[in-house]
N, C-alpha and C positions, 0 to 999 in steps of 0.2 A: 403309506403301506396299506395293502388290501385288508379289509376286515374279514378274517376267515370265518368268524361266527355268522356274519351277515350273509356271506356267500353260501354257507352251508349251515342252515339253522339246526341241523341234527347233531352238529359237533359240540360236545360239552365245552363250556368256557374254559375249564381247567386244561382240557386237551388243546384248545385253540392257543392258549398262552404258551404251552409247551412247544407247539409247532412253530409259533413265531420266534421263540427263543432259540430253538434248534436251527431254524432257517437262517438265523443271524448269530450263530453260536460264537464265532470269534469276536464279534462286536459285543455280545452279551458278556463274555468272559473278560474282555478288556475293560468294560465299564465296571464290572464287579470287582476286578482287581484294583482299580483306582479307589473305589469305596473302601475296600479292605486295607489298602495301604494307609489311607487316612485314619481308619480305625486303629490300626496298629500304632501309628504315631501318637494318637491321643492316649492310647493305653500305656505306652512307654512313658509319656509325660506324667500321667496320673499315678500308675501303679509302681513303676520302677523308680521314677525320679521324685515321686511324692508331691508333685505340683498340681495346680488347679486345672491344668489342661489348656487347650488352645482357645476355648470359648466358642460359642455357636457360630458367629459370623466368620472368624478365621478358619474354623474347622470346615465349614461349608465351602469356603473359597479353596482351601487346600484340596478337599475331595473333588471339587469340580475341575481344578487344574490337573490333578492326577488322572481323572477319567479322560479328559481331553488328550493328555500326553500319551496314555496307553492306547487310546483309539487311533492316534496317529502312528504309533510305533508298530502295532501288531501287523497291519498289512505289509509294511516294509520288511519285517523280519520273516513273515510267511513266504514272501517272494525269495528272500535270501536262502531260506531253508530249502527251497526247491532247486536253487542253483548250486549248492554245495560250497566247498571251500571255507574260508574264514567266516564268511557271512553266516554259513550254516552253524558254525561253532557258537557265534554270538546268539543266534536264534535259539539254540539248545540251552544256552546259559540263561537267557531271558525266560524261556519256558519253565526251566527248573526253578528259578527264583520266583516266577509268577505262581506256580503251583504251590510252592512252599508258603508264600505270602497268603494265598487264598485259604489254605488250610489253617494256618495260624490265625488269620483274620476271622475265620468262622468261630474259632475258639474264643477269640477276644469278644466277638459279638455275643456269643453264648454267655460269657461272664458278665457282660453289661446287662443282658436281658434276664439272666437267672440269678446270679449271685448279688448284684447290686440291689435289686428290689428286696431280696431276703435280708441283707444287712441293714437296709433302710428301715425295714419292718422291725428288726431287733432294736435299732436305735430308738424308734418310736415307742417300743414297749419298755424302754428303760435302760438299755445297754449303754446308751450315750453315744453321741456322734463320733467321738474320736476312737473309742474301741471298735465301733462298728466299721469305721473306715479302715482300721488296721486289719480287721477280720476279712473285709472285702479284698484288700490287697493280698493277703496271704492265700485265700481260697482262689482268687483269680490267677495269681502267679502259679499255683499248683496246677490248675486246669490248663492254662496256656503252656506252661513248661512241659507238661505231660504230652500235649499235642506236638509241641516242637521236637521233643525227644522221639516221638513216633515218626515224625517227618524225616528226621535224620536217619533213623533205622530203615525207613522205606527206601531211601536213596543209597543205603550201604548194604548191610547184611540182608535186609528184606528182599531186595531185588536180585540177589545173587543165588538164592536157594532154588533148587530144582527138585520137584517131586517126580518120582517114577511111579505113577498111578497104575494100579492093576484093578480092572473092573470086569466082572462077569455080566454079560448082557443076554437076557433071554430073547431069542428071536424065533417065534413059533413057526415062521414060514420056511425056515431052512430045513433040509433033510437031516435025519439023525446021523448020516455018514459024515456030514460037514460040521457037526457040533464039536466044539473044541478048537475050531479055527481061531487063530490068534492074529490080531491086527495091531501093528504099531502105529499110533496116531500122533503125528506132529502137525503143528499149525502155527501161523503167524510168526515166522522166523524174523521178518523185517531185516533181511540182510542189508547191511549198510548203515544200520542204526545201532552199532555196538556189537552185532553178531556177524563177524567176518573173520577171515584169516584163520589163525590157530583156534579161535573159539568155535568157528564153524566146523573145522576139522574135528574137534573134540566132540561136537554134537553128532557128526556123522558116525564116529566110532561108537558113541553111546547107543545110537539108533541101531547100528548093525549088531550090537551085542545083546539086543533084546530077545533074540531067539524066537521071533515071530514068523508067521507064514507069509505075511506081506506087510509092506509099509504104505501108509497113505498120508498125504499132505493136503490140508484143506485151506490153502490160499495164503496170501500176503507173504509169499516167499521173499520178496524184496520190499524195501521201504519207499524211497523216493528217488534215490540217486542212481542213474543208469551206469555210472562209473564202476559200480560193484557187480554188475550183472554177469559179465564174462567170467570173472574169477569165482563168483558165487556159484554159477552154474557148474563150473569145472569141479569145485569141491563137492557140490551136491551129487555129482556124478559118481561119487564113491559109495552111495547108498546101495545096499544089497538086501534082497529077501527072496526066498525060494519061489513064491508065486508072483513076485514082481513088486515094483515101486510105482505108485500112482499118485497123481496130483491134479489139483484144480487151481485156478488163479483167483486171487482176491482183489478187492478194490485198490489196494496199494500197488499191486502188480500193474493194474491199468494206469495208475498215475506214473509209474516208472516207465511204462511203454510195453504194451502187450506183445507187439511184433518183435521187439528187441529180445524179450524174455523167451518167447517161443523159439526164435532162431538160436539163442544161446543154449537152451536146453537140448535142442536137436543136435547141435554141434558138439557140446561138451558133456552132456548127460543123456545119452541115447537110451540108457536103461530106465529113465523115468518116463512113464507113459502119461502124457498130459491129456486129460479128458476135457474136451471142449464141447460141452452140450452133446455128449455121446455116451455110449455104453460099450463094455467089452465083456465077453465071457471069461470067467475065471477058470484056470486049469485045475479044478478040484475033482476029487473022486465023487461018484454018485451022480444024482440028477444035476441039471444045469444050475449054475449060480452066476449072477451077473453083477457087475459094478458099474455104476453110472456117475458122471461128474458134470456139474453145471458151473459154467464160468461166470464170475461176478460181473454185473454190468458197469460197475465203477461209480455210478452216480447214486446219490441218496444214501450214503453210507450210514447216516444216523437216523434213517427213516424207521419208525416203529412198525409200520405196516408195509409188507413187501409181498408183491405178487409178480412172479417171473413167467412171462409168456414162453421163454425157452424151456422152463420146467414142464409146462403143459404140453408143449410140442414133443419133448423127449418122452414123456409118459405115454403119449399116443403111439410111439414107435417101439416101445419095449416088447421083447418076446414074452410069450405067455406060458412057456414051458418051465419056468423057474423064477424065483424071486430076484429082485434087483436091490442091492444096497446102494445108497446115495452119498456122494461126497458133495458138499456145498460149503461155501464160505460163511454166509450169514445165516444164523439160526432163525432169523425172522421168517424165513421161508418154510419153517417146519410145519405150521398148520396146513399150508398148501401141499407139501410133500405127503403129509399124513392122509389128507383127503384123496390123494392120487394113489395111495396104496403102497408106498415105499415102507418096508418093515423096519429098516434101520437107516438113520440119517446121522452123518458125522459132520460137525461144523466147528468153526473157530470164531474169529472176528472180535469177540468181546474182550479177550484177554482176562476173562473173569472179573473185569472191572479195574484190575491193577491195584485199586485202593478199595478195601472192603472192611466194613465194621466187624469186629470179632464176635459176632452174634449170628445165630441162625445159619451156621455153616458158611458164613461169608456171602450169603445170598443178597445182603443189602450192600450194594457196591455201585460204582459209578456207571457201569454199563446198563443199569436198570432204566436209565433215561431213554434208551433206545429199544430195549427188549426185556421181557420177563424171563427169557431163556439165556441166563448169564453164565452158568457153569454147571457141569455135571450132567446127570441123567434126567430126562423128562419123557413122559408117555402121553400119547394122545391117539385116540381112535385106533388102537392096536398097533401103533407105530412108536418106535423108541428113538429119541434124539440123545446124542452125547456131544456136549459142548466142551472142548478142550480149552484150558486157560492160556495156552500158547507158550512158546519158548522165548519169544522176543518181546519187545515193548514198542508202543507207539509214543512218540514224543520222548520226554526224559525217561531215563532208566530208573523208574520208581515203582515199587510194589510194596503193599502192606497187607498182611493177612491174605495174600494171593500169590503163592509161589509159582514160578515157571513150571511147566508141566510137559512130561513125556508120558503118554498113556499107552498101556497094553490092554487091549479089549479082547476078551475071550467070549466067543459066541456059544451059548449053552442051550 
């Protein structure tokens, strides 16, 4: 493997490790899953069954075997996920089980690293080995049990809830006649991954009931499976708004098939204006106001640094008689968009992390591995970004402290 630090001595070691891990994300997760599975087995033996555990050598052998097994399994199931059918169902089950095991395994690791040293210290101070071990078992069981309960909630009630967010956004560049303009913002539907059929119909009804001036969709309309494209486009064709419905494509749309989606929307949802590295004038009162959309390149979905040549090109072609609002899938492009002078940028992609700690308004979440713009409002160089948490999910249907979102944005 190429040494990133040696190739670019300006890259900090921590950042280099992250790039290596993200470049081999599925292998990294598979290896971590094997380790966590071994830790959970050891924890069950010691804490639940009250036994001595596997011992060092058997534990290491078990961990190595599980790592190898997962490394061999993950590529097969990833291919099956792309194909659909029963293989995709098995892939989803494996992913759901794997995520659950990773989260519980982290709690197990925390109990060994935090609670075990504490109880050992108490035993050394005079509590006695047997009471200290009982205390460790109780505290460890409480910690791991709490995390396990949170995981169950994340797969059930946590992932079903939908927030109807209402946000006022100050945009200095727009004319006072256009202040009060209301945008309904949807993103990351991932049609074909649990959001299809009647559930999609219900979403369309909810979006039409927002009483907004226009609807915008910022990518990942579809998940992976092209079998859902035609029906999904037909149902999306029911979206309505006075000033129009506008959309851009995300990285998952590229995986599903850009041409297939474009043709399906053209045939079954002609009311959705798909913006493909272009801009349109909005039919508003007062001075001109424009809406632009950048199509996701599809590659490097987990890249923390993003520079889009298509965005530079579009910025050079924009009219100068009025401001342009920007739809983009990945919020990583916000610094570039701010430098180019877009006063408002709407994005998705992160899903708000799907799993977030219940602190700092959920800002500590899984999507921070790829961007600091994970959810909500951000400002930079006079430009504002809103990152929607999304209405669908990537992978298993799991959300904790991160509800699905339909946003109404009012320009003030």
